[in-house]
GULUMNU-612527 format. One line per field, with one value per residue (C-alpha): residue number from 1; x negated, y negated, z. Coordinates in steps of 0.5 Angstrom, whole numbers, plus 500, padded with zeros to 3 digits. Layout:
seq [NUM; ...]
east [X; ...]
north [Y; ...]
up [Z; ...]
This chain:
seq [1; 2; 3; 4; 5; 6; 7; 8; 9; 10; 11; 12; 13; 14; 15; 16; 17; 18; 19; 20; 21; 22; 23; 24; 25; 26; 27; 28; 29; 30; 31; 32; 33; 34; 35; 36; 37; 38; 39; 40; 41; 42; 43; 44; 45; 46; 47; 48; 49; 50; 51; 52; 53; 54; 55; 56; 57; 58; 59; 60; 61; 62; 63; 64; 65; 66; 67; 68; 69; 70; 71; 72; 73; 74; 75; 76; 77; 78; 79; 80; 81; 82; 83; 84; 85; 86; 87; 88; 89; 90; 91; 92; 93; 94; 95; 96; 97; 98; 99; 100; 101; 102; 103; 104; 105; 106; 107; 108; 109; 110; 111; 112; 113; 114; 115; 116; 117; 118; 119; 120; 121; 122; 123; 124; 125; 126; 127; 128; 129; 130; 131; 132; 133; 134; 135; 136; 137; 138; 139; 140; 141; 142; 143; 144; 145; 146; 147; 148; 149; 150; 151; 152; 153; 154; 155; 156; 157; 158; 159; 160; 161; 162; 163; 164; 165; 166; 167; 168; 169; 170; 171; 172; 173; 174; 175; 176; 177; 178; 179; 180; 181; 182; 183; 184; 185; 186; 187; 188; 189; 190; 191; 192; 193; 194; 195; 196; 197; 198; 199; 200; 201; 202; 203; 204; 205; 206; 207; 208; 209; 210; 211; 212; 213; 214; 215; 216; 217; 218; 219; 220; 221; 222; 223; 224; 225; 226; 227; 228; 229; 230; 231; 232; 233; 234; 235; 236; 237; 238; 239; 240; 241; 242; 243; 244; 245; 246; 247; 248; 249; 250; 251; 252; 253; 254; 255; 256; 257; 258; 259; 260; 261; 262; 263; 264; 265; 266; 267; 268; 269; 270; 271; 272; 273; 274; 275; 276; 277; 278; 279; 280; 281; 282; 283; 284; 285; 286; 287; 288; 289; 290; 291; 292; 293; 294; 295; 296; 297; 298; 299; 300; 301; 302; 303; 304; 305; 306; 307; 308; 309; 310; 311; 312; 313; 314; 315; 316; 317; 318; 319; 320; 321; 322; 323; 324; 325; 326; 327; 328; 329; 330; 331; 332; 333; 334; 335; 336; 337; 338; 339; 340; 341; 342; 343; 344; 345; 346; 347; 348; 349; 350; 351; 352; 353; 354; 355; 356; 357; 358; 359; 360; 361; 362; 363; 364; 365; 366; 367]
east [500; 497; 498; 504; 507; 507; 509; 516; 517; 515; 521; 526; 525; 530; 524; 529; 526; 531; 529; 531; 537; 540; 542; 537; 533; 526; 521; 522; 524; 518; 513; 515; 514; 507; 505; 507; 503; 497; 498; 499; 492; 488; 486; 487; 494; 496; 503; 503; 509; 508; 515; 520; 524; 518; 513; 506; 501; 493; 490; 483; 478; 475; 469; 465; 458; 454; 456; 460; 468; 473; 480; 486; 491; 498; 506; 512; 517; 522; 526; 534; 536; 540; 543; 538; 541; 540; 534; 532; 532; 525; 526; 520; 521; 514; 508; 514; 516; 522; 526; 525; 518; 514; 510; 511; 508; 509; 505; 498; 500; 500; 494; 490; 493; 491; 484; 483; 484; 479; 474; 475; 470; 463; 459; 463; 458; 463; 470; 476; 482; 489; 494; 501; 504; 511; 514; 509; 516; 518; 513; 507; 508; 505; 498; 497; 499; 495; 488; 488; 487; 482; 475; 472; 466; 471; 478; 482; 489; 492; 498; 499; 493; 495; 487; 484; 480; 483; 478; 483; 491; 495; 497; 504; 507; 515; 516; 523; 525; 531; 534; 539; 544; 550; 557; 563; 570; 569; 574; 569; 561; 559; 559; 556; 549; 549; 543; 545; 543; 538; 534; 534; 527; 525; 526; 523; 516; 516; 517; 512; 507; 507; 505; 499; 498; 496; 490; 487; 484; 482; 478; 483; 488; 490; 494; 497; 504; 511; 518; 525; 528; 534; 539; 545; 548; 555; 561; 567; 569; 571; 566; 559; 554; 550; 544; 541; 536; 531; 526; 521; 515; 507; 503; 496; 489; 483; 480; 487; 490; 496; 494; 493; 499; 503; 500; 502; 509; 508; 505; 510; 516; 513; 513; 521; 523; 529; 530; 529; 526; 522; 519; 516; 512; 516; 512; 505; 500; 493; 490; 485; 478; 472; 465; 464; 458; 461; 458; 466; 467; 461; 462; 470; 467; 462; 468; 473; 468; 467; 472; 472; 475; 475; 482; 486; 494; 500; 503; 501; 499; 497; 489; 490; 490; 485; 480; 481; 480; 472; 473; 471; 477; 480; 486; 487; 492; 497; 501; 507; 513; 520; 517; 524; 527; 533; 529; 522; 517; 510; 505; 504; 497; 495; 497; 492; 486; 488; 486; 481; 477; 479; 476; 469; 470; 470; 464; 460; 461; 461; 454]
north [500; 493; 486; 486; 491; 490; 484; 486; 491; 486; 480; 486; 485; 480; 477; 469; 467; 467; 462; 458; 462; 464; 472; 472; 479; 476; 480; 488; 492; 487; 489; 496; 497; 493; 498; 504; 502; 500; 507; 511; 507; 509; 504; 501; 499; 495; 492; 486; 484; 479; 476; 481; 482; 479; 482; 482; 487; 487; 491; 494; 497; 503; 505; 499; 499; 494; 486; 480; 480; 477; 474; 475; 472; 472; 471; 475; 470; 465; 460; 462; 463; 457; 457; 461; 466; 474; 471; 479; 482; 480; 478; 478; 473; 473; 472; 470; 474; 469; 471; 468; 467; 470; 464; 463; 467; 474; 474; 472; 477; 482; 480; 480; 488; 490; 487; 490; 497; 495; 494; 500; 504; 506; 500; 494; 491; 489; 489; 485; 485; 481; 479; 479; 475; 473; 466; 461; 457; 455; 456; 460; 465; 471; 467; 465; 472; 476; 471; 473; 481; 479; 475; 474; 471; 467; 466; 466; 463; 466; 461; 458; 453; 455; 458; 452; 453; 448; 446; 441; 441; 435; 435; 432; 429; 429; 423; 422; 415; 414; 406; 404; 400; 398; 401; 397; 396; 394; 389; 385; 387; 381; 386; 391; 392; 395; 402; 403; 395; 395; 401; 397; 392; 399; 402; 396; 397; 403; 402; 397; 403; 407; 401; 402; 408; 407; 404; 410; 416; 422; 424; 430; 429; 422; 417; 420; 418; 417; 419; 418; 425; 424; 419; 419; 415; 412; 416; 413; 408; 403; 403; 399; 404; 406; 410; 412; 418; 417; 422; 421; 425; 423; 427; 427; 427; 430; 426; 423; 425; 425; 420; 415; 416; 415; 410; 406; 408; 405; 398; 398; 399; 393; 389; 390; 384; 385; 392; 397; 404; 411; 415; 422; 427; 433; 438; 436; 440; 439; 437; 442; 441; 446; 443; 444; 447; 453; 460; 463; 456; 458; 465; 464; 459; 464; 470; 465; 463; 458; 453; 453; 448; 445; 442; 441; 441; 437; 443; 445; 452; 457; 455; 450; 454; 460; 454; 451; 458; 457; 460; 458; 457; 456; 457; 460; 463; 464; 459; 458; 453; 452; 453; 453; 451; 454; 457; 459; 463; 465; 467; 475; 474; 469; 474; 479; 475; 472; 479; 480; 474; 477; 483; 480; 475; 480; 485; 478; 475; 482; 483]
up [500; 498; 501; 496; 497; 505; 505; 502; 508; 512; 509; 510; 517; 521; 526; 527; 534; 538; 542; 535; 534; 540; 540; 533; 533; 535; 534; 537; 530; 526; 532; 531; 524; 525; 530; 526; 520; 523; 527; 520; 518; 523; 527; 535; 536; 543; 544; 549; 551; 557; 556; 556; 549; 546; 544; 540; 537; 537; 532; 532; 527; 531; 525; 525; 529; 533; 531; 531; 532; 527; 530; 524; 526; 524; 527; 526; 527; 523; 523; 522; 515; 514; 507; 505; 500; 501; 506; 508; 501; 498; 491; 486; 480; 476; 481; 486; 493; 495; 501; 508; 512; 505; 506; 513; 514; 513; 507; 511; 516; 511; 508; 514; 516; 509; 510; 517; 515; 509; 513; 517; 515; 517; 514; 518; 523; 529; 528; 526; 530; 528; 532; 531; 534; 537; 538; 534; 531; 538; 544; 542; 548; 543; 542; 549; 551; 546; 548; 555; 553; 547; 545; 538; 536; 530; 528; 521; 522; 516; 515; 508; 507; 498; 498; 501; 508; 512; 519; 522; 524; 527; 534; 536; 543; 544; 548; 552; 553; 557; 557; 562; 563; 566; 565; 564; 560; 553; 554; 559; 557; 561; 566; 564; 560; 554; 554; 546; 545; 548; 545; 538; 541; 543; 537; 533; 537; 535; 528; 529; 532; 527; 522; 526; 526; 519; 520; 524; 519; 519; 513; 511; 515; 514; 519; 525; 524; 529; 528; 533; 533; 537; 540; 544; 549; 551; 554; 550; 546; 551; 556; 556; 555; 562; 558; 551; 551; 545; 543; 539; 536; 535; 531; 533; 530; 532; 538; 541; 547; 551; 556; 549; 547; 554; 554; 548; 549; 556; 553; 548; 554; 557; 551; 551; 555; 559; 557; 563; 561; 563; 559; 560; 556; 554; 550; 548; 543; 542; 534; 532; 528; 526; 524; 517; 519; 522; 520; 520; 515; 511; 511; 508; 503; 501; 499; 496; 491; 486; 487; 494; 498; 504; 507; 513; 514; 516; 520; 527; 528; 534; 531; 536; 542; 540; 538; 545; 548; 545; 538; 532; 527; 520; 517; 511; 507; 500; 496; 496; 497; 502; 509; 514; 508; 504; 498; 500; 496; 496; 491; 490; 486; 492; 497; 495; 494; 501; 503; 498; 502; 509; 509; 505; 510; 516; 513; 512; 518; 522; 520]
């Protein structure tokens, strides 16, 4: 079974993240399939399930000699189906395979598993490890659990990169801003303080900050960004609102910290004269960057060959947790389109290329 054939089987398995869609299938069935496939391929298997019902699978070579270890990481879960037609029926049209999760990121996971199988022979020095993790699309529980059981000299996260070797991605910070007003009857607004109206100056200052962020450019990621994600407020039509809750997402560049984001928010709220507001960080994920001269960067570039490119990716990935654990990391995966969209597809040719490059990288790096 090659990587494209394995991809078809993985796409046909429902693995929608239940933290995103209550009652969804989750990772149990696909984890069972991956574990059985790996055992039948002669690989070592361990299932990690520190969070009940959310298993991750650790697959290892067992035929190598002394050498370095390489971790290949992919996630088992997908987002919901949305308006996708036949999301669990892999459909091939030319070089494209359509189906939920094909691009994000069962193709990369299939390539990693096949590369691990191909590397598992007496010629391999060192060890190849595949982490097929749960919950990447929500809180990344899986990779955090796996990292308590796995160490490696380098890692490749097989998210879709269009066959570019990605050495950086942004982080994000979610900030909740609460604007406080005072309730009153709608016919007597002078007795109240309209929290929704008071949120206007906050939005203006947030837009100003977003413009300022464009002046801070990263060579591979561009500027940091900011957008207003959610807003709620008010109780009924004839009552002056006493509360307005605004959620903002800030995408951060390597080197930017949560403390800096919190300071920026505090400063802009201080500029909103006459507005009573509080803010708090509800979730943060660090950005990630690996130096170009890292051994794993060179190994993937060499395996990819002529025309290999370095770049960055716009999305956040589990690579940030792996890098923070002290493991030099890059992202590398196939091309396609439609992550989280109604039409999702991945290149079958790229999936096969990805499997070859991962296997060649493992043989060279693990010496």
